[in-house]
VOPAGU-2260 file (C-alpha; in pm, 1 decimal, decimal comma):
REM VOPAGU-2260
SITE   aa  ch    i         X         Y         Z
SITE  MET   A    0   -1096,5     285,7    4701,5
SITE  ARG   A    1    -839,1     449,2    4475,4
SITE  GLY   A    2   -1055,5     508,1    4173,3
SITE  ALA   A    3   -1396,5     401,7    4047,4
SITE  ILE   A    4   -1545,6     107,1    3859,8
SITE  ALA   A    5   -1877,8      32,0    3692,0
SITE  ALA   A    6   -1979,3    -318,5    3582,6
SITE  GLY   A    7   -2275,4    -539,3    3505,4
SITE  HIS   A    8   -2283,0    -715,7    3842,5
SITE  ARG   A    9   -2200,9    -612,2    4197,8
SITE  LEU   A   10   -1947,9    -895,1    4238,7
SITE  THR   A   11   -1776,5    -799,0    3914,5
SITE  ALA   A   12   -1735,1    -441,1    4033,8
SITE  GLU   A   13   -1622,2    -547,8    4381,1
SITE  ALA   A   14   -1341,9    -758,9    4234,9
SITE  GLY   A   15   -1206,3    -457,2    4049,1
SITE  ALA   A   16   -1249,7    -230,6    4350,7
SITE  GLU   A   17   -1047,1    -474,2    4561,0
SITE  ILE   A   18    -756,6    -452,3    4317,3
SITE  LEU   A   19    -778,2     -71,4    4309,3
SITE  ALA   A   20    -763,0     -67,6    4689,6
SITE  GLU   A   21    -442,0    -271,8    4673,0
SITE  GLY   A   22    -283,6      -7,4    4451,5
SITE  GLY   A   23    -346,1    -176,7    4118,2
SITE  ASN   A   24    -409,1      37,9    3813,7
SITE  ALA   A   25    -721,0      61,6    3596,9
SITE  VAL   A   26    -617,5    -228,5    3372,3
SITE  ASP   A   27    -539,8    -452,9    3671,3
SITE  ALA   A   28    -885,6    -380,8    3810,4
SITE  CYS   A   29   -1053,4    -432,1    3474,0
SITE  LEU   A   30    -888,9    -773,2    3429,0
SITE  ALA   A   31    -980,7    -895,5    3777,4
SITE  ALA   A   32   -1337,2    -778,3    3720,0
SITE  ALA   A   33   -1345,0    -948,3    3379,4
SITE  PHE   A   34   -1247,2   -1284,0    3527,9
SITE  VAL   A   35   -1521,8   -1253,2    3790,2
SITE  SER   A   36   -1772,6   -1158,4    3519,9
SITE  TRP   A   37   -1710,0   -1503,4    3367,0
SITE  VAL   A   38   -1861,0   -1641,1    3689,1
SITE  ALA   A   39   -2114,9   -1378,7    3794,2
SITE  GLU   A   40   -2239,6   -1303,0    3440,2
SITE  SER   A   41   -2180,7   -1638,7    3273,2
SITE  PRO   A   42   -2467,9   -1623,9    3017,5
SITE  LEU   A   43   -2304,9   -1309,7    2873,8
SITE  THR   A   44   -1931,9   -1373,3    2884,5
SITE  GLY   A   45   -1662,6   -1629,3    2963,1
SITE  PRO   A   46   -1322,5   -1768,3    2859,6
SITE  ALA   A   47   -1459,6   -1831,8    2509,0
SITE  ALA   A   48   -1578,0   -1472,5    2463,7
SITE  GLY   A   49   -1457,4   -1206,1    2227,8
SITE  GLY   A   50   -1436,1    -836,3    2293,9
SITE  PHE   A   51   -1254,5    -505,1    2297,0
SITE  LEU   A   52   -1052,4    -317,2    2559,4
SITE  LEU   A   53    -987,5      57,1    2533,8
SITE  VAL   A   54    -699,1     180,9    2749,3
SITE  HIS   A   55    -603,9     539,8    2832,3
SITE  ARG   A   56    -260,3     580,8    2987,3
SITE  ALA   A   57    -226,6     898,3    3192,3
SITE  ARG   A   58     149,8     939,6    3178,6
SITE  ASP   A   59     163,6     995,9    2803,1
SITE  ARG   A   60    -209,9    1058,1    2737,6
SITE  SER   A   61    -211,5     773,8    2485,9
SITE  ASP   A   62    -521,3     573,5    2386,6
SITE  ARG   A   63    -506,0     221,6    2240,1
SITE  LEU   A   64    -772,8     -30,2    2152,3
SITE  LEU   A   65    -716,5    -404,6    2188,2
SITE  ASP   A   66    -939,3    -593,9    1946,6
SITE  PHE   A   67    -977,9    -952,7    2066,9
SITE  PHE   A   68   -1307,7   -1032,0    1904,7
SITE  VAL   A   69   -1380,6   -1388,4    1797,3
SITE  SER   A   70   -1274,0   -1507,0    1451,3
SITE  VAL   A   71   -1414,0   -1758,4    1202,0
SITE  PRO   A   72   -1300,6   -2118,8    1274,3
SITE  GLY   A   73   -1183,0   -2388,1    1034,2
SITE  ARG   A   74    -817,0   -2314,5     961,0
SITE  GLY   A   75    -621,0   -2618,7     857,6
SITE  SER   A   76    -927,9   -2831,8     785,9
SITE  ARG   A   77    -875,9   -3029,2     464,5
SITE  ARG   A   78   -1243,5   -3103,9     434,3
SITE  PRO   A   79   -1442,4   -2898,6     685,9
SITE  PRO   A   80   -1734,5   -3096,9     828,6
SITE  GLU   A   81   -2088,5   -2974,9     797,5
SITE  PRO   A   82   -2126,3   -2763,3    1112,1
SITE  HIS   A   83   -2377,9   -2900,3    1358,8
SITE  MET   A   84   -2624,0   -2626,5    1452,0
SITE  GLU   A   85   -2982,9   -2620,1    1566,5
SITE  SER   A   86   -3242,7   -2345,8    1531,4
SITE  ILE   A   87   -3383,1   -2216,9    1858,6
SITE  ASP   A   88   -3672,5   -1971,2    1851,7
SITE  ILE   A   89   -3649,1   -1734,1    2149,2
SITE  ASP   A   90   -3966,6   -1552,0    2252,2
SITE  PHE   A   91   -3895,0   -1219,4    2421,0
SITE  ASP   A   92   -4224,4   -1068,3    2523,9
SITE  GLY   A   93   -4500,0   -1267,8    2357,3
SITE  SER   A   94   -4494,1   -1051,4    2044,9
SITE  THR   A   95   -4127,9   -1054,6    1939,1
SITE  SER   A   96   -3911,4   -1356,8    1869,4
SITE  GLN   A   97   -3572,5   -1430,3    1716,3
SITE  VAL   A   98   -3416,8   -1745,8    1577,4
SITE  PHE   A   99   -3073,3   -1838,0    1714,6
SITE  LEU   A  100   -2842,2   -2099,1    1565,8
SITE  ILE   A  101   -2673,7   -2288,0    1847,2
SITE  GLY   A  102   -2462,7   -2598,8    1888,8
SITE  PRO   A  103   -2093,2   -2687,6    1843,5
SITE  GLY   A  104   -2097,2   -2554,3    1487,1
SITE  SER   A  105   -2175,6   -2205,0    1614,5
SITE  CYS   A  106   -1857,2   -2182,6    1824,6
SITE  ALA   A  107   -1602,4   -1929,1    1695,6
SITE  VAL   A  108   -1234,1   -1888,0    1782,9
SITE  PRO   A  109   -1222,8   -1727,0    2131,0
SITE  GLY   A  110   -1022,0   -1410,7    2181,8
SITE  ALA   A  111   -1085,2   -1293,8    2539,9
SITE  LEU   A  112    -793,5   -1474,6    2704,5
SITE  ALA   A  113    -544,4   -1362,1    2442,4
SITE  GLY   A  114    -666,8   -1004,0    2469,0
SITE  LEU   A  115    -663,6    -985,3    2846,6
SITE  GLU   A  116    -317,9   -1140,1    2864,0
SITE  ALA   A  117    -188,3    -892,3    2603,8
SITE  ALA   A  118    -327,4    -606,9    2814,4
SITE  HIS   A  119    -164,1    -753,6    3124,0
SITE  ARG   A  120     176,9    -772,9    2956,5
SITE  ARG   A  121     157,5    -413,4    2836,8
SITE  TYR   A  122      -8,9    -232,5    3125,3
SITE  SER   A  123     -46,8    -433,4    3445,7
SITE  THR   A  124     132,8    -404,3    3778,3
SITE  ILE   A  125     -37,7    -691,0    3966,6
SITE  PRO   A  126      74,5   -1054,0    3906,9
SITE  TRP   A  127    -149,4   -1248,2    3667,8
SITE  PRO   A  128    -244,2   -1528,7    3914,7
SITE  ARG   A  129    -358,9   -1275,3    4176,3
SITE  LEU   A  130    -619,3   -1138,6    3937,3
SITE  PHE   A  131    -792,2   -1479,5    3920,1
SITE  GLU   A  132    -828,2   -1540,5    4293,6
SITE  ARG   A  133   -1172,1   -1386,6    4347,9
SITE  ALA   A  134   -1314,3   -1551,0    4035,2
SITE  ILE   A  135   -1191,7   -1898,0    4135,7
SITE  ALA   A  136   -1335,9   -1865,3    4485,2
SITE  LEU   A  137   -1673,7   -1747,4    4355,4
SITE  ALA   A  138   -1695,5   -2024,7    4096,5
SITE  ARG   A  139   -1640,0   -2284,6    4372,2
SITE  ARG   A  140   -1873,7   -2120,4    4623,6
SITE  GLY   A  141   -2139,1   -2018,4    4376,1
SITE  VAL   A  142   -2312,9   -1692,1    4291,9
SITE  GLU   A  143   -2668,6   -1609,7    4391,8
SITE  LEU   A  144   -2893,4   -1538,1    4097,4
SITE  THR   A  145   -3035,7   -1184,4    4101,6
SITE  PRO   A  146   -3392,4   -1109,2    3985,4
SITE  GLN   A  147   -3252,4    -940,1    3673,3
SITE  GLN   A  148   -3039,8   -1243,8    3590,8
SITE  ALA   A  149   -3330,3   -1480,0    3655,3
SITE  TYR   A  150   -3528,6   -1282,0    3396,6
SITE  LEU   A  151   -3244,8   -1318,8    3142,7
SITE  HIS   A  152   -3213,1   -1690,4    3222,0
SITE  ALA   A  153   -3585,6   -1732,1    3157,2
SITE  ILE   A  154   -3552,5   -1572,6    2812,3
SITE  ILE   A  155   -3259,1   -1787,7    2697,0
SITE  ASP   A  156   -3338,0   -2098,7    2901,1
SITE  LEU   A  157   -3359,4   -2312,3    2585,8
SITE  ILE   A  158   -2997,4   -2220,7    2511,8
SITE  LEU   A  159   -2852,9   -2231,4    2863,7
SITE  ARG   A  160   -2994,8   -2576,6    2942,1
SITE  HIS   A  161   -2974,3   -2724,7    2592,4
SITE  ALA   A  162   -2692,6   -2970,6    2677,3
SITE  PRO   A  163   -2666,1   -3196,3    2985,1
SITE  GLU   A  164   -2363,4   -3000,0    3103,6
SITE  GLY   A  165   -2564,7   -2679,0    3084,1
SITE  ARG   A  166   -2852,5   -2832,5    3276,6
SITE  ALA   A  167   -2607,9   -2938,6    3547,6
SITE  ILE   A  168   -2514,8   -2572,5    3597,0
SITE  TYR   A  169   -2838,3   -2386,1    3526,6
SITE  GLY   A  170   -3098,2   -2629,6    3659,7
SITE  ARG   A  171   -3130,3   -3005,4    3625,0
SITE  HIS   A  172   -3505,7   -3014,0    3671,3
SITE  GLY   A  173   -3608,9   -2671,9    3545,0
SITE  ARG   A  174   -3473,6   -2321,2    3511,5
SITE  MET   A  175   -3329,4   -2152,3    3816,4
SITE  ARG   A  176   -3510,5   -1883,4    4013,6
SITE  ALA   A  177   -3384,7   -1566,2    4177,2
SITE  GLY   A  178   -3200,2   -1646,2    4499,1
SITE  GLU   A  179   -3071,1   -1985,0    4383,4
SITE  ARG   A  180   -2696,1   -2031,7    4359,2
SITE  VAL   A  181   -2504,8   -2100,9    4037,1
SITE  VAL   A  182   -2200,0   -2317,9    4115,0
SITE  MET   A  183   -1936,9   -2386,5    3846,8
SITE  ASP   A  184   -1669,3   -2623,4    3973,4
SITE  ASP   A  185   -1546,8   -2706,1    3622,7
SITE  LEU   A  186   -1502,3   -2336,8    3546,5
SITE  ALA   A  187   -1310,4   -2295,4    3873,2
SITE  SER   A  188   -1072,3   -2572,8    3764,9
SITE  THR   A  189   -1030,7   -2408,3    3424,1
SITE  LEU   A  190    -955,6   -2074,1    3589,0
SITE  GLU   A  191    -689,7   -2240,2    3803,3
SITE  VAL   A  192    -524,0   -2377,2    3489,8
SITE  LEU   A  193    -533,8   -2034,7    3325,9
SITE  ALA   A  194    -399,0   -1862,0    3636,2
SITE  ASP   A  195    -101,7   -2100,2    3635,4
SITE  GLY   A  196     -36,9   -2133,5    3263,9
SITE  GLY   A  197    -176,1   -1815,2    3112,3
SITE  ALA   A  198    -348,0   -1795,7    2776,7
SITE  ARG   A  199    -107,3   -2055,3    2636,5
SITE  ALA   A  200    -304,3   -2323,1    2823,1
SITE  LEU   A  201    -595,2   -2257,4    2586,5
SITE  TYR   A  202    -422,1   -2159,4    2265,0
SITE  GLU   A  203    -137,5   -2411,2    2274,2
SITE  GLY   A  204    -200,1   -2646,6    2565,9
SITE  GLU   A  205    -411,2   -2937,1    2681,6
SITE  LEU   A  206    -709,9   -2720,1    2770,6
SITE  GLY   A  207    -740,0   -2607,1    2409,8
SITE  ARG   A  208    -691,4   -2960,3    2279,8
SITE  GLU   A  209    -974,5   -3079,0    2504,4
SITE  VAL   A  210   -1207,9   -2812,0    2365,9
SITE  VAL   A  211   -1112,1   -2891,7    2004,9
SITE  ARG   A  212   -1164,7   -3267,3    2062,3
SITE  TYR   A  213   -1510,1   -3208,6    2207,7
SITE  LEU   A  214   -1620,7   -2976,1    1929,2
SITE  ALA   A  215   -1474,5   -3194,6    1651,7
SITE  ALA   A  216   -1661,7   -3496,4    1786,5
SITE  ASN   A  217   -1989,9   -3303,7    1789,1
SITE  GLY   A  218   -1986,5   -3113,6    1459,8
SITE  GLY   A  219   -1781,7   -2806,9    1552,5
SITE  LEU   A  220   -1532,3   -2634,6    1320,7
SITE  LEU   A  221   -1271,5   -2510,2    1569,1
SITE  THR   A  222    -921,0   -2650,3    1504,7
SITE  ARG   A  223    -591,2   -2645,7    1691,8
SITE  ARG   A  224    -452,6   -2423,5    1418,1
SITE  ASP   A  225    -734,3   -2173,3    1481,1
SITE  LEU   A  226    -619,5   -2143,9    1840,1
SITE  ALA   A  227    -246,6   -2137,1    1764,8
SITE  ASP   A  228    -285,9   -1870,3    1494,8
SITE  TYR   A  229    -514,9   -1637,2    1687,2
SITE  ARG   A  230    -372,7   -1285,3    1730,0
SITE  VAL   A  231    -491,7    -975,3    1913,2
SITE  ILE   A  232    -512,8    -662,9    1694,3
SITE  TRP   A  233    -398,8    -325,6    1831,7
SITE  ARG   A  234    -601,3     -41,6    1680,2
SITE  ARG   A  235    -610,4     337,8    1695,2
SITE  PRO   A  236    -943,4     449,9    1845,9
SITE  ILE   A  237   -1176,8     687,9    1669,1
SITE  ARG   A  238   -1198,4    1044,3    1807,0
SITE  VAL   A  239   -1503,1    1267,9    1782,5
SITE  PRO   A  240   -1531,6    1619,4    1931,4
SITE  TYR   A  241   -1830,9    1669,6    2158,3
SITE  GLU   A  242   -1909,8    1981,7    2364,7
SITE  GLY   A  243   -1545,6    2083,6    2373,4
SITE  ASP   A  244   -1418,9    1739,0    2476,3
SITE  GLN   A  245   -1310,5    1430,2    2283,7
SITE  PHE   A  246   -1508,9    1109,6    2259,9
SITE  VAL   A  247   -1268,5     816,5    2215,6
SITE  SER   A  248   -1398,4     472,3    2123,3
SITE  ASN   A  249   -1370,4     152,1    1925,6
SITE  PRO   A  250   -1303,4     199,1    1551,5
SITE  PRO   A  251   -1431,6     -13,7    1261,4
SITE  PRO   A  252   -1473,4    -299,2    1193,1
SITE  SER   A  253   -1665,9    -275,4    1519,1
SITE  SER   A  254   -1989,0     -80,7    1474,7
SITE  GLY   A  255   -2060,7      52,9    1823,3
SITE  GLY   A  256   -1797,1     325,0    1855,6
SITE  ILE   A  257   -1852,4     481,0    1515,8
SITE  LEU   A  258   -2231,3     489,4    1567,2
SITE  ILE   A  259   -2202,2     649,0    1910,9
SITE  GLY   A  260   -1963,9     905,8    1764,1
SITE  TYR   A  261   -2215,0     969,1    1484,7
SITE  GLY   A  262   -2493,2    1025,6    1737,7
SITE  LEU   A  263   -2279,0    1263,7    1943,8
SITE  SER   A  264   -2187,5    1457,7    1629,0
SITE  LEU   A  265   -2558,0    1508,7    1562,6
SITE  LEU   A  266   -2637,9    1605,0    1922,1
SITE  ASP   A  267   -2349,7    1852,9    1921,6
SITE  ARG   A  268   -2504,4    2030,5    1622,1
SITE  LEU   A  269   -2863,1    2046,5    1750,5
SITE  PRO   A  270   -2995,5    2367,9    1908,9
SITE  ALA   A  271   -2974,7    2393,2    2286,2
SITE  ASP   A  272   -3267,0    2221,8    2460,3
SITE  ASP   A  273   -3434,0    2289,6    2794,5
SITE  GLY   A  274   -3171,3    2095,1    2989,0
SITE  PRO   A  275   -3086,7    1730,8    3062,0
SITE  GLY   A  276   -3394,5    1517,9    3122,3
SITE  SER   A  277   -3634,4    1768,8    2966,7
SITE  ALA   A  278   -3894,4    1658,9    2714,1
SITE  SER   A  279   -3708,8    1836,7    2433,2
SITE  ALA   A  280   -3376,5    1673,5    2527,9
SITE  ILE   A  281   -3529,9    1326,5    2541,7
SITE  GLY   A  282   -3714,7    1384,2    2216,2
SITE  ALA   A  283   -3393,2    1490,4    2042,3
SITE  LEU   A  284   -3211,8    1186,1    2178,6
SITE  VAL   A  285   -3484,9     951,6    2053,2
SITE  GLU   A  286   -3465,7    1099,8    1703,2
SITE  VAL   A  287   -3086,0    1075,2    1700,6
SITE  MET   A  288   -3103,5     711,2    1808,0
SITE  ARG   A  289   -3344,8     642,4    1522,3
SITE  GLU   A  290   -3098,6     809,1    1286,9
SITE  GLN   A  291   -2821,1     585,5    1420,8
SITE  LEU   A  292   -3030,7     278,5    1339,5
SITE  ARG   A  293   -3103,7     419,7     995,7
SITE  ALA   A  294   -2729,3     460,9     933,8
SITE  ARG   A  295   -2682,8      87,2     984,8
SITE  GLY   A  296   -2872,1      10,5     667,3
SITE  GLY   A  297   -2752,1     -19,7     309,8
SITE  THR   A  298   -2380,9     -91,1     272,9
SITE  PHE   A  299   -2297,7     -13,9     637,8
SITE  ALA   A  300   -2185,6    -368,5     727,2
SITE  SER   A  301   -1954,2    -405,6     429,7
SITE  ASP   A  302   -1823,8     -48,9     467,9
SITE  LEU   A  303   -1707,3    -134,9     819,7
SITE  HIS   A  304   -1447,3    -362,4     661,9
SITE  ARG   A  305   -1373,8    -172,3     340,4
SITE  GLY   A  306   -1270,7     149,1     514,6
SITE  GLY   A  307   -1382,6     509,2     473,9
SITE  LEU   A  308   -1702,5     472,0     677,2
SITE  ALA   A  309   -1604,1     732,2     936,1
SITE  GLY   A  310   -1522,0     983,7     664,1
SITE  ARG   A  311   -1865,4     932,5     510,1
SITE  LEU   A  312   -2072,3     937,4     831,1
SITE  TYR   A  313   -1886,9    1234,9     978,8
SITE  SER   A  314   -1879,7    1445,3     661,7
SITE  GLU   A  315   -2060,9    1777,9     683,6
SITE  ASP   A  316   -2291,8    1689,6     393,7
SITE  TYR   A  317   -2400,3    1361,5     553,4
SITE  LEU   A  318   -2447,8    1524,2     895,4
SITE  ARG   A  319   -2651,4    1811,9     749,0
SITE  ALA   A  320   -2887,2    1568,4     575,3
SITE  ALA   A  321   -2923,3    1365,3     895,8
SITE  LEU   A  322   -2991,5    1679,8    1102,5
SITE  ALA   A  323   -3266,4    1778,6     860,3
SITE  ARG   A  324   -3434,0    1439,7     912,3
SITE  VAL   A  325   -3394,3    1464,2    1291,2
SITE  LYS   A  326   -3544,7    1813,2    1307,1
SITE  SER   A  327   -3835,2    1718,7    1083,8
SITE  ARG   A  328   -3888,4    1387,4    1264,8
SITE  GLU   A  329   -3859,2    1204,3     932,7
SITE  THR   A  330   -3633,3     924,4    1052,9
SITE  GLU   A  331   -3810,1     594,4     997,9
SITE  PRO   A  332   -3887,1     381,6    1304,0
SITE  VAL   A  333   -3676,3      66,2    1299,6
SITE  GLU   A  334   -3783,8    -254,6    1468,7
SITE  ARG   A  335   -3504,9    -432,9    1641,4
SITE  ALA   A  336   -3516,6    -764,0    1825,1
SITE  GLY   A  337   -3246,0    -919,9    2030,5
SITE  THR   A  338   -3149,6   -1040,5    2373,3
SITE  PRO   A  339   -2870,5    -898,3    2589,0
SITE  GLY   A  340   -2547,8   -1082,8    2513,1
SITE  THR   A  341   -2280,4    -835,9    2617,4
SITE  THR   A  342   -2122,7    -714,3    2938,4
SITE  HIS   A  343   -1926,6    -395,7    3006,2
SITE  ILE   A  344   -1664,1    -286,6    3258,4
SITE  SER   A  345   -1527,8      67,6    3296,9
SITE  VAL   A  346   -1251,3     166,5    3539,3
SITE  VAL   A  347   -1054,9     481,1    3630,0
SITE  ASP   A  348    -773,8     486,6    3884,0
SITE  GLU   A  349    -628,6     760,3    4103,5
SITE  ARG   A  350    -348,9     830,6    3854,2
SITE  GLY   A  351    -590,3     906,5    3571,8
SITE  ASN   A  352    -553,5     579,5    3383,5
SITE  ALA   A  353    -874,0     437,7    3238,0
SITE  ALA   A  354    -983,9     102,6    3096,2
SITE  SER   A  355   -1314,1      18,5    2930,9
SITE  MET   A  356   -1399,3    -334,2    2816,9
SITE  THR   A  357   -1686,1    -487,5    2623,5
SITE  ALA   A  358   -1706,8    -866,8    2598,2
SITE  SER   A  359   -1964,0   -1113,9    2471,9
SITE  ILE   A  360   -2037,7   -1477,3    2397,0
SITE  GLY   A  361   -2347,7   -1373,3    2205,9
SITE  SER   A  362   -2631,1   -1570,6    2359,2
SITE  GLY   A  363   -2424,4   -1885,4    2402,5
SITE  SER   A  364   -2387,5   -2195,3    2188,6
SITE  GLY   A  365   -2577,5   -2436,1    2409,9
SITE  SER   A  366   -2259,4   -2650,2    2406,2
SITE  SER   A  367   -2065,7   -2703,6    2727,5
SITE  PRO   A  368   -1748,2   -2914,1    2710,8
SITE  ARG   A  369   -1655,6   -3007,3    3065,5
SITE  ALA   A  370   -1305,9   -2905,0    3168,7
SITE  ARG   A  371   -1120,7   -3205,2    3306,1
SITE  ILE   A  372    -780,9   -3035,7    3319,3
SITE  ARG   A  373    -654,9   -2981,1    3670,4
SITE  ARG   A  374    -388,7   -2746,4    3803,0
SITE  PRO   A  375     -57,8   -2929,9    3846,2
SITE  ARG   A  376      21,5   -3014,0    4206,2
SITE  ALA   A  377     329,7   -2852,4    4358,4
């Protein structure tokens, strides 16, 4: 294999590795893996997902971030309907639970297809249809549920099998067990349409109109204008020095990159420990992670959109105060509940290009419009 890939499922990684072996670059491999993740990791991601793709191009050492996160629906609605949503209480471990709002009204404007196609136009060397082949075959043949996935399915079973269409995929008579096969013929047909027609099939074509019709009839807010007006945003990544290198990641309004950079800035200023994996190293990491959670409080969410958050978090005064709390173990414990709803893919190729993608459908809407669009016959 000409490079390396890490992903959330073996089949996802294998799809990218296959493209690398054919001479494709890191973005080619990331896209092929992403399409397979829609099949192999369907509770976490899919064509209606949103996400981010960070690309490093070796030839000019440039770094760009494609922001294709979901957006709020309802553009062009003269009198938006009351969104249809239901409260689902998910129990995680018998002592922690979280309420999820699901249903057609919870569906946002998808960005994944637009983002992946934009990346393909800018960076790819492999034809777009080729990158779908493994995903289409797996959706038709089915994917065996791993023990880890079966555990996730058990947690969010009330969401996955909320609608009849969901029960047809994830268990008609009860939730699926490890070793059973998830088959998604409708998704395979949708992937064929997208392989032939590109993102336009969703944002301007019959596939998108079918989704809008279904959601409109069931209390959703998504409109055809939402789809037609959706745009990918190209951003400059944040850069944080760490141990003589540069950490490059997703900038605001996403929260992950800036918080990781904040944690690395703290770790870089702490005294040397007894080595990786030592009790002192793990203890320092735990305290820094608590400090990261603490930083999310107050005006953090609004500051992500207002600007200036990086300047505040990375200022010497702010870092000194945080280091004092870390060293004195005064960071407050923060309870956090939630279920995994994100998948990640990271790829490097033999030429030094790199691509790192995060995508999510949250925990799903519990709504499953069946795709009846078929690929045109030659």
